[in-house]
N, C-alpha and C positions, 0 to 999 in steps of 0.2 A: 404417435407422440409422446413425447420424452417424460422421462415420472418424474412426481414431481419432488423437488428435491425437500426436506427435513429442515425448517427455519431453528430448532431448538441449536442446535451447535454455533449458530452464529448469533444468538442472540445478543445484545450490548458493543458488539463488536465495532469498529472505526472502520471506515473507508482510508486505503493505505495511501500509502502521502504518493507513490507511483503515477495515485490519479491526474497529482496535479501536474503531469511534462505535459509535456503541447505535444510528444508526439505518444500519447497514451491512448493503445487499440482499447477494445474493444468495451467504451465506454458508453450508455444508453442514453444516447440524442435526448431521454424524460427530464437525467439530469442536467440537461446543460455543459459546459463545459467553464474549466474556471477563470476566471480573472487572469491576464497577464504579468507578469513581475516587467514595474516600469525600466527599461534602458538605464543605466547608470551610467556615467561619463569615464568610469571608470573601469571595463567591461575590454578594452580595443587594449589600451596598454598593461590589464591585465597577463587577458592571453596574448597581444606580441610577446611579453616578455614571461608564457609557459611559451612560445613556439622558442625565441630562448637560448630557453635555457634548454630545450629537451635538443639542440641544434648541437649546441657546446657538451650537452654531457656526452652526445651520440662521438659528436668527433673527439674528446676527449675521453671516451673512454678507447675504441680505436688505437688516437695514437699509446693509447700504455701499453696496450695486447702488442703496438709494433717497440714500442722503445723496453718492453722485456723481454723478444723474441731475440731482440737484434743482442742487445750487451749478456744474452746468453748465448748467442753465436757464438761473439765477438768475445768473453771474456770468460765463459763456463760459467752452469748455470748454476743458479745458490736459490737461498732462499731471496732474496730480492728481488730477483727476477722474480722467479713465482708471486712473491705478493703483486709484482704492478700489472703482470700479466688478467690474474684475478682480478684484481681493482680495476683493472680495464674490463674485461667481459663486464664485474655488476653494473659498471656506469655502463654502456653501447646494452643493456641486457632490459635495463629499468628509467634509457630514454623517455620513452611515451605516456608514462610517470605522471612525466612534467606535464602534461594538455591535460591528463585530471583534476593535480592538485589545481592549474589556471582557472578552469568552469568552474572550479564547488570554489575558487575564492571569488573567481566572477559573481555565481551563486549568491553566497553571502554577503556581499556587496549590497551586490541590489533589493538584497529581501530586509537587512538593517539601512536602505535611505524607502525602503517601500515596506515599511513597518505593519502602516495601515491597510493596502493592498493584503499583506502575507493575512492579518488576521481576518480577510475577508474570504479570503479562501479557505485560512481552516475553518471559517465557519459553512462556508460552502462541504467542505468534508463533509460534521459533524450531523448536515442537512443531511445524504445519502445514508436512506435505511437498509440493511442485507438483504431484500427482496427481489430474487427473479423478476424480466419487465419482457416482457413480449414490443412489440417496434416490428413496422409494416413498411416498407421500400418499395420503392420501382425507378427499374433503369429500362436501358436499352442496349443489347450488345451488340456484335457486330455486325450480326446478321440483319438487323434493323426493327429486331424483334421484342414486346418489349414483356423486362421479366418481375413478376412480384418475387419478393421474401418476404417467409415471414420470417426473425429473429428473436431468438434469446438470452438476455443478458445475467447469466446466474452466480449470483454470488456467491464464491472459493472459498475456505481460508487460503492467507497468506502473512501466516505467521503469528507472535503469542496477538488475541486480540482486534489481530485486523483482517480484512477482506480487498478482494478484487473483484472484478466480471471478466464471465468466461463465454466466447461466444457460441450462438449451436443453429444452427438455420433449422426450422423445422421444416418448412412454406417453402419451395420453388416451384416456380411455374411459370413457363413460356409463351408467349401466345406472339403469333403470326403478324403480323400487320393487315392481315388481308381481314381476320378476328375484330368483328363487329366493335365499339367504344366504347359503349357501353356498357357489351360484356366485361369486357376490362375493365371498368370501370367501378362498374357492379362488384365483380370478383372481386375484387382492391379494396371494395366497402364491407363486405363484409367479415372479407381478413384481418382489416382494423380495426374490427369491433370484437371480432372472438380472441383477439391479441387486447385488447385493450380488454374485459375480460379472466383473460387470462389475467392478466397486471394485475388488477384486483381485487381477482381469490388470495393471490401471494398476499399482497400485501397487508388483507385478511386472516389471514393463516402467519402472518410474519408477528401484528399487533397481535391475534390471541396469544401467541407462544411469549411477546413480550411481557404482555402485562401478568399470563403466569407464574413467569418465571420473578417479577416484582414483589406479586404478591404472595410465593414463598417464600423472599427474600426480608417480606415484612413479617410473615407467621414465625419464620426462625430469629429476626431480632428478638419479637416481641415473647418468643420460649425463651429464649438465653436472657432478659431482662426479671423476667418471672425464679429460671432460677437463679440468678445471681441473687435475686431480695428474699430465694427462701433459702439461700444459702446461709446470708448475713445474717440473717434472725437467729437463724442454726449455731454461726459459730457466735451472737450476742448470747445463745442462753446457751450453750458448750462453755463462756466465760464466765455465767452470771454463776454454774453448776462446778465449774471447778474453785471459785471465789472461796462455796461458801465450803467446798474440800477442807480444802486450804487455813482456814480461819478459828482457831483455838477451840473449843468443847466449851459451850456454858456452862458455867459452876452447878451445880446441883445448890 
């Protein structure tokens, strides 16, 4: 059995934005999938523009390289020829960047047009707490045997105050087609109960750690407030004493 992860380091962490991507893997089925962004009519022309810019920069870069080489051989190499060749390599080497620019631009436009969907997607991310989830799936392999797999999706840090999931196979059992179906179904149900219990235990550990963190923060806030009050009182008393010391002495 895999070692239980310590929930303390991830208390308060948020699910990483990459879990919103359609191709996101290692996402527990229990948390569902985010709502897809609505298609935008601008996506096709934006992507087409990116393709055009990709081709233009590649061909333009090659043309500049050839022009610089030809000029160098014809009239002798000089600084301008070197600049043309360097600029050509720069354009040719970075031409794929326009594809990524087009994709990011199309995504940004889709997010602006579907701001309500974006808000729901953000809320979905906020609803995912960083504790391990165990799940059981069944499948059929190439030989026709039934495969039962228990998986664990463990939250791991992914940048400051962010987390994602990694998948780990805990149990894998293969049953031939000759195995009684009742036996296979009973075993699958047993593994599902174990997975549910493990998930519930991980959730309880996380909630306990989150509650302890919140309690500690409240105590720290109360202590800081009491310290600030004591300092304010001490400062007022100090100013009062200083004002008396600076006052002229009373006449006898």
